[in-house]
Biotite code that builds the C-alpha atoms (Angstrom):
import biotite.structure as struc

atoms = struc.array([
    struc.Atom([0.004, -0.314, 0.124], chain_id="A", res_id=1, res_name="UNK", atom_name="CA", element="C"),
    struc.Atom([0.993, 3.413, -0.799], chain_id="A", res_id=2, res_name="UNK", atom_name="CA", element="C"),
    struc.Atom([2.950, 5.672, 1.925], chain_id="A", res_id=3, res_name="UNK", atom_name="CA", element="C"),
    struc.Atom([0.253, 8.388, 1.136], chain_id="A", res_id=4, res_name="UNK", atom_name="CA", element="C"),
    struc.Atom([-2.533, 6.214, 2.000], chain_id="A", res_id=5, res_name="UNK", atom_name="CA", element="C"),
    struc.Atom([-3.902, 6.505, 5.457], chain_id="A", res_id=6, res_name="UNK", atom_name="CA", element="C"),
    struc.Atom([-6.966, 5.429, 7.774], chain_id="A", res_id=7, res_name="UNK", atom_name="CA", element="C"),
    struc.Atom([-9.522, 8.655, 7.463], chain_id="A", res_id=8, res_name="UNK", atom_name="CA", element="C"),
    struc.Atom([-11.359, 7.378, 10.650], chain_id="A", res_id=9, res_name="UNK", atom_name="CA", element="C"),
    struc.Atom([-8.607, 7.967, 12.811], chain_id="A", res_id=10, res_name="UNK", atom_name="CA", element="C"),
    struc.Atom([-8.863, 11.756, 13.107], chain_id="A", res_id=11, res_name="UNK", atom_name="CA", element="C"),
    struc.Atom([-11.299, 14.790, 13.806], chain_id="A", res_id=12, res_name="UNK", atom_name="CA", element="C"),
    struc.Atom([-11.945, 17.195, 11.079], chain_id="A", res_id=13, res_name="UNK", atom_name="CA", element="C"),
    struc.Atom([-13.061, 20.804, 11.157], chain_id="A", res_id=14, res_name="UNK", atom_name="CA", element="C"),
    struc.Atom([-16.193, 21.348, 8.798], chain_id="A", res_id=15, res_name="UNK", atom_name="CA", element="C"),
    struc.Atom([-14.846, 23.840, 6.348], chain_id="A", res_id=16, res_name="UNK", atom_name="CA", element="C"),
    struc.Atom([-11.945, 24.617, 8.540], chain_id="A", res_id=17, res_name="UNK", atom_name="CA", element="C"),
    struc.Atom([-12.148, 26.004, 12.008], chain_id="A", res_id=18, res_name="UNK", atom_name="CA", element="C"),
    struc.Atom([-14.115, 29.058, 11.293], chain_id="A", res_id=19, res_name="UNK", atom_name="CA", element="C"),
    struc.Atom([-16.132, 31.411, 13.541], chain_id="A", res_id=20, res_name="UNK", atom_name="CA", element="C"),
    struc.Atom([-17.700, 34.946, 13.454], chain_id="A", res_id=21, res_name="UNK", atom_name="CA", element="C"),
    struc.Atom([-14.476, 36.468, 12.539], chain_id="A", res_id=22, res_name="UNK", atom_name="CA", element="C"),
    struc.Atom([-13.055, 33.738, 10.651], chain_id="A", res_id=23, res_name="UNK", atom_name="CA", element="C"),
    struc.Atom([-15.034, 32.710, 7.294], chain_id="A", res_id=24, res_name="UNK", atom_name="CA", element="C"),
    struc.Atom([-15.682, 28.891, 6.367], chain_id="A", res_id=25, res_name="UNK", atom_name="CA", element="C"),
    struc.Atom([-13.142, 27.824, 3.804], chain_id="A", res_id=26, res_name="UNK", atom_name="CA", element="C"),
    struc.Atom([-10.849, 30.751, 4.342], chain_id="A", res_id=27, res_name="UNK", atom_name="CA", element="C"),
    struc.Atom([-7.135, 30.570, 4.611], chain_id="A", res_id=28, res_name="UNK", atom_name="CA", element="C"),
    struc.Atom([-7.656, 31.916, 8.199], chain_id="A", res_id=29, res_name="UNK", atom_name="CA", element="C"),
    struc.Atom([-9.937, 29.215, 9.271], chain_id="A", res_id=30, res_name="UNK", atom_name="CA", element="C"),
    struc.Atom([-7.426, 26.579, 8.037], chain_id="A", res_id=31, res_name="UNK", atom_name="CA", element="C"),
    struc.Atom([-4.498, 28.187, 9.709], chain_id="A", res_id=32, res_name="UNK", atom_name="CA", element="C"),
    struc.Atom([-6.693, 28.022, 13.052], chain_id="A", res_id=33, res_name="UNK", atom_name="CA", element="C"),
    struc.Atom([-7.239, 24.180, 12.267], chain_id="A", res_id=34, res_name="UNK", atom_name="CA", element="C"),
    struc.Atom([-3.597, 23.849, 11.855], chain_id="A", res_id=35, res_name="UNK", atom_name="CA", element="C"),
    struc.Atom([-2.696, 25.511, 15.334], chain_id="A", res_id=36, res_name="UNK", atom_name="CA", element="C"),
    struc.Atom([-5.355, 23.628, 16.966], chain_id="A", res_id=37, res_name="UNK", atom_name="CA", element="C"),
    struc.Atom([-3.856, 20.435, 15.506], chain_id="A", res_id=38, res_name="UNK", atom_name="CA", element="C"),
    struc.Atom([-6.862, 18.983, 13.794], chain_id="A", res_id=39, res_name="UNK", atom_name="CA", element="C"),
    struc.Atom([-7.563, 17.947, 10.247], chain_id="A", res_id=40, res_name="UNK", atom_name="CA", element="C"),
    struc.Atom([-10.226, 19.778, 8.209], chain_id="A", res_id=41, res_name="UNK", atom_name="CA", element="C"),
    struc.Atom([-12.871, 18.884, 5.597], chain_id="A", res_id=42, res_name="UNK", atom_name="CA", element="C"),
    struc.Atom([-13.173, 21.462, 2.652], chain_id="A", res_id=43, res_name="UNK", atom_name="CA", element="C"),
    struc.Atom([-15.278, 21.942, -0.423], chain_id="A", res_id=44, res_name="UNK", atom_name="CA", element="C"),
    struc.Atom([-13.885, 22.115, -4.181], chain_id="A", res_id=45, res_name="UNK", atom_name="CA", element="C"),
    struc.Atom([-15.602, 23.633, -7.013], chain_id="A", res_id=46, res_name="UNK", atom_name="CA", element="C"),
    struc.Atom([-14.185, 24.731, -10.653], chain_id="A", res_id=47, res_name="UNK", atom_name="CA", element="C"),
    struc.Atom([-13.883, 28.276, -11.818], chain_id="A", res_id=48, res_name="UNK", atom_name="CA", element="C"),
    struc.Atom([-14.412, 29.001, -15.660], chain_id="A", res_id=49, res_name="UNK", atom_name="CA", element="C"),
    struc.Atom([-10.739, 28.357, -16.371], chain_id="A", res_id=50, res_name="UNK", atom_name="CA", element="C"),
    struc.Atom([-11.026, 24.921, -14.525], chain_id="A", res_id=51, res_name="UNK", atom_name="CA", element="C"),
    struc.Atom([-8.928, 26.066, -11.297], chain_id="A", res_id=52, res_name="UNK", atom_name="CA", element="C"),
    struc.Atom([-9.985, 24.018, -8.432], chain_id="A", res_id=53, res_name="UNK", atom_name="CA", element="C"),
    struc.Atom([-11.190, 26.773, -5.451], chain_id="A", res_id=54, res_name="UNK", atom_name="CA", element="C"),
    struc.Atom([-12.178, 26.157, -2.026], chain_id="A", res_id=55, res_name="UNK", atom_name="CA", element="C"),
    struc.Atom([-15.811, 27.318, -1.626], chain_id="A", res_id=56, res_name="UNK", atom_name="CA", element="C"),
    struc.Atom([-19.031, 25.602, -0.791], chain_id="A", res_id=57, res_name="UNK", atom_name="CA", element="C"),
    struc.Atom([-21.857, 27.165, -2.570], chain_id="A", res_id=58, res_name="UNK", atom_name="CA", element="C"),
    struc.Atom([-22.346, 27.152, -6.273], chain_id="A", res_id=59, res_name="UNK", atom_name="CA", element="C"),
    struc.Atom([-22.914, 30.892, -6.345], chain_id="A", res_id=60, res_name="UNK", atom_name="CA", element="C"),
    struc.Atom([-21.165, 33.990, -4.401], chain_id="A", res_id=61, res_name="UNK", atom_name="CA", element="C"),
    struc.Atom([-24.247, 35.587, -2.954], chain_id="A", res_id=62, res_name="UNK", atom_name="CA", element="C"),
    struc.Atom([-24.031, 34.165, 0.559], chain_id="A", res_id=63, res_name="UNK", atom_name="CA", element="C"),
    struc.Atom([-20.222, 34.742, 1.297], chain_id="A", res_id=64, res_name="UNK", atom_name="CA", element="C"),
    struc.Atom([-19.118, 37.608, -1.012], chain_id="A", res_id=65, res_name="UNK", atom_name="CA", element="C"),
    struc.Atom([-22.421, 39.342, -1.842], chain_id="A", res_id=66, res_name="UNK", atom_name="CA", element="C"),
    struc.Atom([-22.307, 39.018, -5.632], chain_id="A", res_id=67, res_name="UNK", atom_name="CA", element="C"),
    struc.Atom([-24.999, 37.252, -7.619], chain_id="A", res_id=68, res_name="UNK", atom_name="CA", element="C"),
    struc.Atom([-22.760, 34.994, -10.139], chain_id="A", res_id=69, res_name="UNK", atom_name="CA", element="C"),
    struc.Atom([-21.967, 31.292, -10.092], chain_id="A", res_id=70, res_name="UNK", atom_name="CA", element="C"),
    struc.Atom([-18.461, 30.121, -9.592], chain_id="A", res_id=71, res_name="UNK", atom_name="CA", element="C"),
    struc.Atom([-18.251, 28.144, -12.840], chain_id="A", res_id=72, res_name="UNK", atom_name="CA", element="C"),
    struc.Atom([-18.694, 31.460, -14.902], chain_id="A", res_id=73, res_name="UNK", atom_name="CA", element="C"),
    struc.Atom([-16.042, 33.302, -13.419], chain_id="A", res_id=74, res_name="UNK", atom_name="CA", element="C"),
    struc.Atom([-12.206, 32.891, -13.946], chain_id="A", res_id=75, res_name="UNK", atom_name="CA", element="C"),
    struc.Atom([-9.857, 32.379, -10.916], chain_id="A", res_id=76, res_name="UNK", atom_name="CA", element="C"),
    struc.Atom([-8.372, 35.739, -11.402], chain_id="A", res_id=77, res_name="UNK", atom_name="CA", element="C"),
    struc.Atom([-11.598, 37.597, -11.518], chain_id="A", res_id=78, res_name="UNK", atom_name="CA", element="C"),
    struc.Atom([-12.758, 35.926, -8.252], chain_id="A", res_id=79, res_name="UNK", atom_name="CA", element="C"),
    struc.Atom([-10.219, 38.377, -6.763], chain_id="A", res_id=80, res_name="UNK", atom_name="CA", element="C"),
    struc.Atom([-12.943, 41.045, -7.109], chain_id="A", res_id=81, res_name="UNK", atom_name="CA", element="C"),
    struc.Atom([-15.167, 39.340, -4.689], chain_id="A", res_id=82, res_name="UNK", atom_name="CA", element="C"),
    struc.Atom([-13.323, 38.632, -1.389], chain_id="A", res_id=83, res_name="UNK", atom_name="CA", element="C"),
    struc.Atom([-14.846, 36.530, 1.529], chain_id="A", res_id=84, res_name="UNK", atom_name="CA", element="C"),
    struc.Atom([-16.238, 38.701, 4.558], chain_id="A", res_id=85, res_name="UNK", atom_name="CA", element="C"),
    struc.Atom([-12.650, 39.114, 6.229], chain_id="A", res_id=86, res_name="UNK", atom_name="CA", element="C"),
    struc.Atom([-11.439, 40.559, 2.962], chain_id="A", res_id=87, res_name="UNK", atom_name="CA", element="C"),
    struc.Atom([-9.146, 37.810, 1.908], chain_id="A", res_id=88, res_name="UNK", atom_name="CA", element="C"),
    struc.Atom([-9.573, 36.331, -1.433], chain_id="A", res_id=89, res_name="UNK", atom_name="CA", element="C"),
    struc.Atom([-11.294, 32.813, -1.807], chain_id="A", res_id=90, res_name="UNK", atom_name="CA", element="C"),
    struc.Atom([-8.252, 30.204, -1.693], chain_id="A", res_id=91, res_name="UNK", atom_name="CA", element="C"),
    struc.Atom([-7.426, 27.875, -4.428], chain_id="A", res_id=92, res_name="UNK", atom_name="CA", element="C"),
    struc.Atom([-7.183, 24.114, -3.248], chain_id="A", res_id=93, res_name="UNK", atom_name="CA", element="C"),
    struc.Atom([-3.319, 24.141, -4.039], chain_id="A", res_id=94, res_name="UNK", atom_name="CA", element="C"),
    struc.Atom([-3.075, 27.294, -1.377], chain_id="A", res_id=95, res_name="UNK", atom_name="CA", element="C"),
    struc.Atom([-5.110, 25.509, 1.459], chain_id="A", res_id=96, res_name="UNK", atom_name="CA", element="C"),
    struc.Atom([-2.719, 22.376, 1.012], chain_id="A", res_id=97, res_name="UNK", atom_name="CA", element="C"),
    struc.Atom([0.178, 24.455, 1.659], chain_id="A", res_id=98, res_name="UNK", atom_name="CA", element="C"),
    struc.Atom([-1.107, 25.752, 4.679], chain_id="A", res_id=99, res_name="UNK", atom_name="CA", element="C"),
    struc.Atom([-2.371, 22.542, 6.459], chain_id="A", res_id=100, res_name="UNK", atom_name="CA", element="C"),
    struc.Atom([1.017, 20.804, 6.179], chain_id="A", res_id=101, res_name="UNK", atom_name="CA", element="C"),
    struc.Atom([0.932, 17.058, 7.198], chain_id="A", res_id=102, res_name="UNK", atom_name="CA", element="C"),
    struc.Atom([-2.369, 17.226, 8.796], chain_id="A", res_id=103, res_name="UNK", atom_name="CA", element="C"),
    struc.Atom([-5.357, 15.239, 7.126], chain_id="A", res_id=104, res_name="UNK", atom_name="CA", element="C"),
    struc.Atom([-7.535, 16.780, 4.708], chain_id="A", res_id=105, res_name="UNK", atom_name="CA", element="C"),
    struc.Atom([-10.817, 15.451, 3.651], chain_id="A", res_id=106, res_name="UNK", atom_name="CA", element="C"),
    struc.Atom([-11.626, 17.094, -0.333], chain_id="A", res_id=107, res_name="UNK", atom_name="CA", element="C"),
    struc.Atom([-15.264, 17.179, -1.135], chain_id="A", res_id=108, res_name="UNK", atom_name="CA", element="C"),
    struc.Atom([-15.771, 17.620, -4.984], chain_id="A", res_id=109, res_name="UNK", atom_name="CA", element="C"),
    struc.Atom([-19.064, 19.671, -5.355], chain_id="A", res_id=110, res_name="UNK", atom_name="CA", element="C"),
    struc.Atom([-20.844, 18.511, -8.411], chain_id="A", res_id=111, res_name="UNK", atom_name="CA", element="C"),
    struc.Atom([-24.037, 20.102, -9.646], chain_id="A", res_id=112, res_name="UNK", atom_name="CA", element="C"),
    struc.Atom([-25.530, 18.646, -12.666], chain_id="A", res_id=113, res_name="UNK", atom_name="CA", element="C"),
    struc.Atom([-22.891, 17.586, -15.028], chain_id="A", res_id=114, res_name="UNK", atom_name="CA", element="C"),
    struc.Atom([-19.498, 17.005, -13.343], chain_id="A", res_id=115, res_name="UNK", atom_name="CA", element="C"),
    struc.Atom([-17.044, 18.216, -16.033], chain_id="A", res_id=116, res_name="UNK", atom_name="CA", element="C"),
    struc.Atom([-13.497, 17.630, -15.453], chain_id="A", res_id=117, res_name="UNK", atom_name="CA", element="C"),
    struc.Atom([-13.380, 18.089, -11.722], chain_id="A", res_id=118, res_name="UNK", atom_name="CA", element="C"),
    struc.Atom([-11.830, 14.915, -10.849], chain_id="A", res_id=119, res_name="UNK", atom_name="CA", element="C"),
    struc.Atom([-9.107, 15.235, -13.258], chain_id="A", res_id=120, res_name="UNK", atom_name="CA", element="C"),
    struc.Atom([-8.297, 18.817, -12.169], chain_id="A", res_id=121, res_name="UNK", atom_name="CA", element="C"),
    struc.Atom([-8.327, 17.888, -8.452], chain_id="A", res_id=122, res_name="UNK", atom_name="CA", element="C"),
    struc.Atom([-6.060, 14.717, -9.159], chain_id="A", res_id=123, res_name="UNK", atom_name="CA", element="C"),
    struc.Atom([-3.734, 16.928, -10.916], chain_id="A", res_id=124, res_name="UNK", atom_name="CA", element="C"),
    struc.Atom([-3.355, 19.419, -7.940], chain_id="A", res_id=125, res_name="UNK", atom_name="CA", element="C"),
    struc.Atom([-3.136, 16.436, -5.230], chain_id="A", res_id=126, res_name="UNK", atom_name="CA", element="C"),
    struc.Atom([-0.861, 14.469, -7.152], chain_id="A", res_id=127, res_name="UNK", atom_name="CA", element="C"),
    struc.Atom([2.473, 16.231, -6.629], chain_id="A", res_id=128, res_name="UNK", atom_name="CA", element="C"),
    struc.Atom([1.447, 17.008, -2.904], chain_id="A", res_id=129, res_name="UNK", atom_name="CA", element="C"),
    struc.Atom([2.473, 15.454, 0.207], chain_id="A", res_id=130, res_name="UNK", atom_name="CA", element="C"),
    struc.Atom([0.335, 15.146, 3.333], chain_id="A", res_id=131, res_name="UNK", atom_name="CA", element="C"),
    struc.Atom([-2.767, 12.895, 4.352], chain_id="A", res_id=132, res_name="UNK", atom_name="CA", element="C"),
    struc.Atom([-5.340, 13.765, 1.907], chain_id="A", res_id=133, res_name="UNK", atom_name="CA", element="C"),
    struc.Atom([-8.646, 11.931, 0.954], chain_id="A", res_id=134, res_name="UNK", atom_name="CA", element="C"),
    struc.Atom([-11.509, 12.682, -1.675], chain_id="A", res_id=135, res_name="UNK", atom_name="CA", element="C"),
    struc.Atom([-14.923, 12.321, -1.772], chain_id="A", res_id=136, res_name="UNK", atom_name="CA", element="C"),
    struc.Atom([-18.301, 13.328, -3.354], chain_id="A", res_id=137, res_name="UNK", atom_name="CA", element="C"),
    struc.Atom([-22.048, 12.935, -3.248], chain_id="A", res_id=138, res_name="UNK", atom_name="CA", element="C"),
    struc.Atom([-21.808, 12.413, -7.068], chain_id="A", res_id=139, res_name="UNK", atom_name="CA", element="C"),
    struc.Atom([-21.357, 8.506, -7.762], chain_id="A", res_id=140, res_name="UNK", atom_name="CA", element="C"),
    struc.Atom([-19.987, 9.031, -11.538], chain_id="A", res_id=141, res_name="UNK", atom_name="CA", element="C"),
    struc.Atom([-17.476, 11.481, -9.920], chain_id="A", res_id=142, res_name="UNK", atom_name="CA", element="C"),
    struc.Atom([-16.694, 8.745, -7.174], chain_id="A", res_id=143, res_name="UNK", atom_name="CA", element="C"),
    struc.Atom([-16.200, 6.225, -9.824], chain_id="A", res_id=144, res_name="UNK", atom_name="CA", element="C"),
    struc.Atom([-13.901, 8.546, -11.696], chain_id="A", res_id=145, res_name="UNK", atom_name="CA", element="C"),
    struc.Atom([-11.760, 9.200, -8.380], chain_id="A", res_id=146, res_name="UNK", atom_name="CA", element="C"),
    struc.Atom([-11.479, 5.379, -7.661], chain_id="A", res_id=147, res_name="UNK", atom_name="CA", element="C"),
    struc.Atom([-9.924, 5.230, -11.088], chain_id="A", res_id=148, res_name="UNK", atom_name="CA", element="C"),
    struc.Atom([-7.772, 8.314, -10.932], chain_id="A", res_id=149, res_name="UNK", atom_name="CA", element="C"),
    struc.Atom([-6.467, 8.499, -7.345], chain_id="A", res_id=150, res_name="UNK", atom_name="CA", element="C"),
    struc.Atom([-4.874, 5.295, -6.646], chain_id="A", res_id=151, res_name="UNK", atom_name="CA", element="C"),
    struc.Atom([-2.683, 6.253, -3.703], chain_id="A", res_id=152, res_name="UNK", atom_name="CA", element="C"),
    struc.Atom([-4.876, 8.059, -1.496], chain_id="A", res_id=153, res_name="UNK", atom_name="CA", element="C"),
    struc.Atom([-8.436, 7.197, -0.057], chain_id="A", res_id=154, res_name="UNK", atom_name="CA", element="C"),
    struc.Atom([-11.668, 7.859, -1.801], chain_id="A", res_id=155, res_name="UNK", atom_name="CA", element="C"),
    struc.Atom([-15.021, 7.894, -0.222], chain_id="A", res_id=156, res_name="UNK", atom_name="CA", element="C"),
    struc.Atom([-18.638, 8.150, -0.733], chain_id="A", res_id=157, res_name="UNK", atom_name="CA", element="C"),
    struc.Atom([-20.747, 10.890, 0.780], chain_id="A", res_id=158, res_name="UNK", atom_name="CA", element="C"),
    struc.Atom([-24.480, 9.872, 1.495], chain_id="A", res_id=159, res_name="UNK", atom_name="CA", element="C"),
    struc.Atom([-27.672, 10.751, 2.857], chain_id="A", res_id=160, res_name="UNK", atom_name="CA", element="C"),
    struc.Atom([-31.107, 9.057, 1.615], chain_id="A", res_id=161, res_name="UNK", atom_name="CA", element="C"),
    struc.Atom([-34.115, 11.341, 0.951], chain_id="A", res_id=162, res_name="UNK", atom_name="CA", element="C"),
    struc.Atom([-36.778, 10.987, 3.775], chain_id="A", res_id=163, res_name="UNK", atom_name="CA", element="C"),
    struc.Atom([-34.375, 8.621, 5.620], chain_id="A", res_id=164, res_name="UNK", atom_name="CA", element="C"),
    struc.Atom([-35.393, 5.274, 3.849], chain_id="A", res_id=165, res_name="UNK", atom_name="CA", element="C"),
    struc.Atom([-33.708, 2.517, 5.174], chain_id="A", res_id=166, res_name="UNK", atom_name="CA", element="C"),
    struc.Atom([-33.225, 0.546, 1.593], chain_id="A", res_id=167, res_name="UNK", atom_name="CA", element="C"),
    struc.Atom([-31.796, 3.427, 0.288], chain_id="A", res_id=168, res_name="UNK", atom_name="CA", element="C"),
    struc.Atom([-29.158, 4.036, 2.757], chain_id="A", res_id=169, res_name="UNK", atom_name="CA", element="C"),
    struc.Atom([-28.292, 0.485, 2.653], chain_id="A", res_id=170, res_name="UNK", atom_name="CA", element="C"),
    struc.Atom([-27.855, 0.649, -1.081], chain_id="A", res_id=171, res_name="UNK", atom_name="CA", element="C"),
    struc.Atom([-25.519, 3.650, -0.757], chain_id="A", res_id=172, res_name="UNK", atom_name="CA", element="C"),
    struc.Atom([-23.227, 1.481, 1.459], chain_id="A", res_id=173, res_name="UNK", atom_name="CA", element="C"),
    struc.Atom([-23.490, -1.312, -1.178], chain_id="A", res_id=174, res_name="UNK", atom_name="CA", element="C"),
    struc.Atom([-22.781, 1.196, -4.146], chain_id="A", res_id=175, res_name="UNK", atom_name="CA", element="C"),
    struc.Atom([-19.571, 2.337, -2.140], chain_id="A", res_id=176, res_name="UNK", atom_name="CA", element="C"),
    struc.Atom([-18.339, -1.072, -1.774], chain_id="A", res_id=177, res_name="UNK", atom_name="CA", element="C"),
    struc.Atom([-19.061, -1.733, -5.552], chain_id="A", res_id=178, res_name="UNK", atom_name="CA", element="C"),
    struc.Atom([-16.995, 1.135, -6.707], chain_id="A", res_id=179, res_name="UNK", atom_name="CA", element="C"),
    struc.Atom([-14.336, 0.271, -4.711], chain_id="A", res_id=180, res_name="UNK", atom_name="CA", element="C"),
    struc.Atom([-14.317, 3.220, -2.269], chain_id="A", res_id=181, res_name="UNK", atom_name="CA", element="C"),
    struc.Atom([-11.910, 3.185, 0.644], chain_id="A", res_id=182, res_name="UNK", atom_name="CA", element="C"),
    struc.Atom([-14.437, 4.936, 2.875], chain_id="A", res_id=183, res_name="UNK", atom_name="CA", element="C"),
    struc.Atom([-17.917, 5.935, 3.330], chain_id="A", res_id=184, res_name="UNK", atom_name="CA", element="C"),
    struc.Atom([-19.117, 9.472, 4.730], chain_id="A", res_id=185, res_name="UNK", atom_name="CA", element="C"),
    struc.Atom([-22.748, 9.433, 6.075], chain_id="A", res_id=186, res_name="UNK", atom_name="CA", element="C"),
    struc.Atom([-24.835, 12.134, 7.704], chain_id="A", res_id=187, res_name="UNK", atom_name="CA", element="C"),
    struc.Atom([-24.751, 11.062, 11.454], chain_id="A", res_id=188, res_name="UNK", atom_name="CA", element="C"),
    struc.Atom([-28.787, 10.770, 11.287], chain_id="A", res_id=189, res_name="UNK", atom_name="CA", element="C"),
    struc.Atom([-28.121, 7.653, 9.055], chain_id="A", res_id=190, res_name="UNK", atom_name="CA", element="C"),
    struc.Atom([-24.614, 6.680, 10.570], chain_id="A", res_id=191, res_name="UNK", atom_name="CA", element="C"),
    struc.Atom([-25.877, 3.478, 12.454], chain_id="A", res_id=192, res_name="UNK", atom_name="CA", element="C"),
    struc.Atom([-27.397, 2.087, 9.483], chain_id="A", res_id=193, res_name="UNK", atom_name="CA", element="C"),
    struc.Atom([-24.463, 2.634, 6.992], chain_id="A", res_id=194, res_name="UNK", atom_name="CA", element="C"),
    struc.Atom([-22.219, 1.231, 9.867], chain_id="A", res_id=195, res_name="UNK", atom_name="CA", element="C"),
    struc.Atom([-24.248, -2.118, 9.702], chain_id="A", res_id=196, res_name="UNK", atom_name="CA", element="C"),
    struc.Atom([-23.964, -2.332, 5.997], chain_id="A", res_id=197, res_name="UNK", atom_name="CA", element="C"),
    struc.Atom([-20.496, -0.812, 5.512], chain_id="A", res_id=198, res_name="UNK", atom_name="CA", element="C"),
    struc.Atom([-18.778, -4.215, 5.086], chain_id="A", res_id=199, res_name="UNK", atom_name="CA", element="C"),
    struc.Atom([-16.080, -2.864, 7.490], chain_id="A", res_id=200, res_name="UNK", atom_name="CA", element="C"),
    struc.Atom([-15.205, 0.223, 5.373], chain_id="A", res_id=201, res_name="UNK", atom_name="CA", element="C"),
    struc.Atom([-13.740, 2.951, 7.603], chain_id="A", res_id=202, res_name="UNK", atom_name="CA", element="C"),
    struc.Atom([-16.309, 5.759, 8.293], chain_id="A", res_id=203, res_name="UNK", atom_name="CA", element="C"),
    struc.Atom([-16.420, 9.585, 8.532], chain_id="A", res_id=204, res_name="UNK", atom_name="CA", element="C"),
    struc.Atom([-19.617, 11.387, 9.743], chain_id="A", res_id=205, res_name="UNK", atom_name="CA", element="C"),
    struc.Atom([-21.045, 14.887, 9.508], chain_id="A", res_id=206, res_name="UNK", atom_name="CA", element="C"),
    struc.Atom([-21.676, 17.277, 10.692], chain_id="A", res_id=207, res_name="UNK", atom_name="CA", element="C"),
    struc.Atom([-21.135, 16.941, 14.410], chain_id="A", res_id=208, res_name="UNK", atom_name="CA", element="C"),
    struc.Atom([-22.419, 19.781, 16.473], chain_id="A", res_id=209, res_name="UNK", atom_name="CA", element="C"),
    struc.Atom([-23.200, 18.439, 19.917], chain_id="A", res_id=210, res_name="UNK", atom_name="CA", element="C"),
    struc.Atom([-21.787, 16.064, 22.522], chain_id="A", res_id=211, res_name="UNK", atom_name="CA", element="C"),
    struc.Atom([-24.580, 13.340, 22.011], chain_id="A", res_id=212, res_name="UNK", atom_name="CA", element="C"),
    struc.Atom([-23.715, 13.331, 18.222], chain_id="A", res_id=213, res_name="UNK", atom_name="CA", element="C"),
    struc.Atom([-19.867, 12.932, 18.878], chain_id="A", res_id=214, res_name="UNK", atom_name="CA", element="C"),
    struc.Atom([-20.879, 10.247, 21.410], chain_id="A", res_id=215, res_name="UNK", atom_name="CA", element="C"),
    struc.Atom([-22.710, 8.642, 18.345], chain_id="A", res_id=216, res_name="UNK", atom_name="CA", element="C"),
    struc.Atom([-19.759, 8.938, 16.137], chain_id="A", res_id=217, res_name="UNK", atom_name="CA", element="C"),
    struc.Atom([-17.319, 7.351, 18.662], chain_id="A", res_id=218, res_name="UNK", atom_name="CA", element="C"),
    struc.Atom([-20.099, 4.567, 19.345], chain_id="A", res_id=219, res_name="UNK", atom_name="CA", element="C"),
    struc.Atom([-19.520, 3.666, 15.696], chain_id="A", res_id=220, res_name="UNK", atom_name="CA", element="C"),
    struc.Atom([-15.884, 4.391, 15.033], chain_id="A", res_id=221, res_name="UNK", atom_name="CA", element="C"),
    struc.Atom([-16.635, 7.179, 13.040], chain_id="A", res_id=222, res_name="UNK", atom_name="CA", element="C"),
    struc.Atom([-14.379, 10.140, 12.479], chain_id="A", res_id=223, res_name="UNK", atom_name="CA", element="C"),
    struc.Atom([-16.106, 13.274, 13.210], chain_id="A", res_id=224, res_name="UNK", atom_name="CA", element="C"),
    struc.Atom([-16.386, 16.504, 10.897], chain_id="A", res_id=225, res_name="UNK", atom_name="CA", element="C"),
    struc.Atom([-17.499, 18.985, 13.354], chain_id="A", res_id=226, res_name="UNK", atom_name="CA", element="C"),
    struc.Atom([-18.156, 22.439, 13.971], chain_id="A", res_id=227, res_name="UNK", atom_name="CA", element="C"),
    struc.Atom([-19.319, 24.687, 17.007], chain_id="A", res_id=228, res_name="UNK", atom_name="CA", element="C"),
    struc.Atom([-17.783, 22.233, 19.455], chain_id="A", res_id=229, res_name="UNK", atom_name="CA", element="C"),
    struc.Atom([-14.473, 22.757, 20.545], chain_id="A", res_id=230, res_name="UNK", atom_name="CA", element="C"),
    struc.Atom([-11.277, 20.988, 18.567], chain_id="A", res_id=231, res_name="UNK", atom_name="CA", element="C"),
    struc.Atom([-10.047, 19.983, 21.545], chain_id="A", res_id=232, res_name="UNK", atom_name="CA", element="C"),
    struc.Atom([-13.285, 17.785, 22.540], chain_id="A", res_id=233, res_name="UNK", atom_name="CA", element="C"),
    struc.Atom([-13.747, 16.703, 18.715], chain_id="A", res_id=234, res_name="UNK", atom_name="CA", element="C"),
    struc.Atom([-10.156, 15.349, 18.699], chain_id="A", res_id=235, res_name="UNK", atom_name="CA", element="C"),
    struc.Atom([-10.118, 13.909, 22.505], chain_id="A", res_id=236, res_name="UNK", atom_name="CA", element="C"),
])
């Protein structure tokens, strides 16, 4: 097995970095805070119009940058016109990897509709990087591509079932195994069912905001993707 492979279930991950009222989510400052606290991070990646992987959750800029446009329609250079609430630019994936050093990172590929080349562009960025990096997505075709492209690092399937239908949840776990995933990342509300159907695959669960949810994650051996609770508690 590659030296770059690691067990994703052995860590705690700050959701979109260790952000708060002063540090925006998915900002360089939020990732720096996570590094200082000694926790891993989960982050979101989208492609700009010129196919640069940037770290941003929403499809559009309205909520975070007060601009009514979609990321996919703006070049990486032009994104600088619309900073995050702390005045800093939206970071690229490459920049965040440099901030986090050797701490683990879960990279979620955001796909709305047609995936385009996001799996290929992210693979290009992480292929020359060190550190503990894992990739994941809700989009099953994208995960299938990642399983072919990313052979030395963990690949996971994010899952939550509409209306919490048990058969659908179990089906997601089966899909993850069939695709050749290295881990599964269910919402905590379906963690117990996924754990039972996982076939022993490592688990990561989201988004953990309370002590009870953290206890549930620990009960099933799942790594927490957390926010609002302290980093010290999440990694204890």
